[in-house]
N, C-alpha and C positions, 0 to 999 in steps of 0.2 A: 342547812349546813352548807350546800353548794353556794348559796348567795353569800354567806359569810366568808367563804374562801375566796370568792370572786372579788369581794369588797377588799379583802386583805391584799390580794395581788394588785389591785388598782392603786392602793395606797403605797404598796411597796414599789411599784413602778416609778412613782413620783420620787421616792427616796433614792431609788437606784440612779435615776437621772441626775439628782442633786449630787450624788457621790461621784458620778462620772466627771463632774466639773472640778472636784477637789482632789480626786485620786484616792487610792486605798489608804494612804497614810499621809500625815502632814508633819512638818517639823514644829517644834514648840512655838517658834516665832510666828508661824503662819497657821496655827491650828484653828480649825473652824469648830463650831458647835457639834458637828457630826463626829469629831474626834474626841469628845469628852469620854473618859473611861468610866465604868461603873464604880460605885463606891467600893473602897477596898482594894482596887486594882491599880497597877502601874506605879507602885512605889519602887523606883529603880535603885534605891538604897537598901532594900530588904534583902536580908541574908537568911537562907534556910537554916534550921537548927537540926539537931539529931532526931527530934521527934517528927519533924516534917522536912526530910532531906531533899525532897523534889519540889521546886516551884511549880505552880499550876498555871497552864496556859489555857485560857478560854477561847473557843473557836466558834464564831457565829454561825447561825443558820442563814439560809438564803433570804436576801432583802432585809436582813436584821442590822441594826446598829448596836454596838456593844453596850452602850449605856442603857439601853431598854433590855436587850436580850438577857443580860446578866445582873439585872438590878437587884434580884432577890438572892441569887446564888453567890455572887462575888463577896458581899459582905459576910456571908455565913462562912465561907472558906477562910476569909481573912481573920474572922473571929476565932476560928478553930486553930489558927496558928500558921497558916500557909502564906507564902509569898504568892501573890495572885497577879497575873498579867493578862491583858486583853487587847485586841486590835481589830480594826476594820480592814477588810481585804477585798480584792476582786471587784471594785466598783459595785458595791452592794451585793457582793457574793455572786455576781452574775458572770464573771469571767469563767472560761473553761477550767475544769477541775485541775488539770496538770499545772496550769499557770498559777492557780490558787495555791496549790501545794508548794510551789517554789516560794511564794510569799510566807507561807507557814514555816518552811525550812529556815528562811532568813530571820524570821522573828524568833524562832526557837534559839538560833545561834546568838541573837542579841541577848535573850534572857539568860542563856548559859553564861555568856561573857560577863554580864552585869552581876549575876549571883554567885558565880564560881561553881554552879552545880553541874555534876557530870551528866545528869538526866533531868528531864521534866516529866510531869504528868500532864496529859491533854484531856480536857473535858469539852466535848462539843455537842452542839445542838443541830439536828437535821443534817444538812449538808456538812456542817462542822464536825459531825460525828463520823461521817463517811470519808470525806476528803483526806483527813490525816492518815488514813490507811494507804492512800496513794504515796504519801510522803514516807511512811514506814517501808512500804514494799519497793518502791522505785527510786527513792531520793536519799537514801542513807539514814532514815530515821530510826531503823530497828534497834540500833544501839544508843539511841539518845532519848528514848521514851520508855518510862517505867510502866505507867498505866495509861490505857486509852479508854475513856468512858464516853460512850455515845448515847446521848439522850435523843430518843426517837429518830435515829439515824437512817438515812436513805441508802442502806448498804446494798440492797438489791433493786433500788429504784422504786418508782411509783407508777401505777396505772391511772393516776389522776389525769383526766384530759386537759386540764388547765396547764399542766407542765408542757404539754405538746404546744399549745398555743403560744405560751410565754417563750419557749425555746425558738420558735420560728421568728419571733419579733425582736426581742431585746435581751434574752438570757440564755447564753450558750450553756451555763451550768445547769439550767433546767432540762435542756436536751440530754446532757450527760446523766441526769438523774432519772431518766425514763427507763422503765423496765426493758431490758434487752439492749440498751445502748452499747455502742462500741467501747465506751469508757468502762462501763461496768463489767462487760465481758472480760476485758483485760484485767481489771482490778480483782475480780472473783475467780479467775482461772487459777487452777492449782489450790494452794492453801489460801483460805480467806483470813487466817490469823498468823501471819508470819512470826517466827521465833523472835523473841526480844521483849516486847511489851506483854503485859496482861491485859485482857480485853473484857469490858463489862458493857453490855447493852441494856439499855432501859427503854422499854416500849409501853405503849398503851393501846388497848383494844379500841379506844375511841379516837384513834388517829384519823384526822380528816384530810391529811396531806399525803403521807406515806401510805398508799393503798395497794395491797392489803397491809395491815400493820405488821404481819409476819415478815415482810420484806426487810424489816430492821434486823432480824435475827441473824446471827453468824453460826458457822460450824467450825469446830476445832477442838482440841484436847480440853477436857474438863478442868485440868489443873491450871489452865491459863485462859479460860473463857467462862463467863457467867452470862446467860441471857435472862433477862428479868421482864416479866410482864406485870405491870403495876397491880392489875386486878386479881392476880393470883394470891397476893398477900393482903390487898386492901380492896375487896370487891365493890365498894362504894366510891372508889376514886374515879371521878368523872373528868379528870384533866384530859384535854385533847393535845394536839400536836403543838400549836402555836405558843401556848403558854406553859408547856411542860417544864421549862426551866424554873418556873415560879412555884411549882408543886412542892410542899414541904416534905412529901414522901420521897420524891425524887432526890431532894437534897440529902435525905438519910441514906439513900442507896449510894450517892456519890461519895459521901464522907466515909461510908463503910468500905467502898472499893479502895479509896486513897489511903485509908488508915491501917491496911493490913497487907501482908505479903500475899501476892496473888490477886485474882479479881475479886469482886464482891462475893461475900459468902452467900451461896444459894440458900442456905437455911436461915438467913437473917430475917427477923420479923420487924418491920418498921412500925412506928406508932401511926396509926391511920387517923390523921389529924387534918385540920385546915379544910382544903378542897376535897379531901378524902373522907 
């Protein structure tokens, strides 16, 4: 397991280096292969309907490219009727969390402007499930986000020693995601779930990156927060951190959260299929 994670970080470092040359986004005239959106995303002519009033913004995990991170979930959301948007940010998501949150704020404003929607739904993986909470809490996002769904988010950081090594070398956001970091102390001080959005957290007991997996879970009022552990409903679900966005059971939880008032229904029983 440690060797697999180490290999992933080495590959990710190469991707991050490449992204540092192109920047977090590129204009259509200069777009590189790194800026290819996943299938179903970034139709800027899409308009939400009454059944799906909020466009969905997908927020990558650390070292991820949107085209891979959301290859499975983006088309599912589009097929379900949502306007879906995705973006690469923070030089391979390695920039400090506050800086990345500013990029998210600006992207949300672009989506709201294009779609005419008052609010968006955010679905994020790993760092992408935690970082939007900074936007909500400190950058005015509380009244612009309807649902925040975090898939294996690093809400309370990780004790994974590789995060320390990466943080010292090329990844400030990895330092921010360590247990006990100044960033996480600030983010989690007081309420962890500020009023405005509804919060759904989807975690897995087999998380090899966010250690312990319980670091993903949030505290807050039950009417606005649902914590999900995949194996509580699908005991044979073996999905780990890196590929969690491709788990068909995770997709069911995301659609449940987005398709109802409030967070995901804690009594929901997904079909335990595919990797589960």
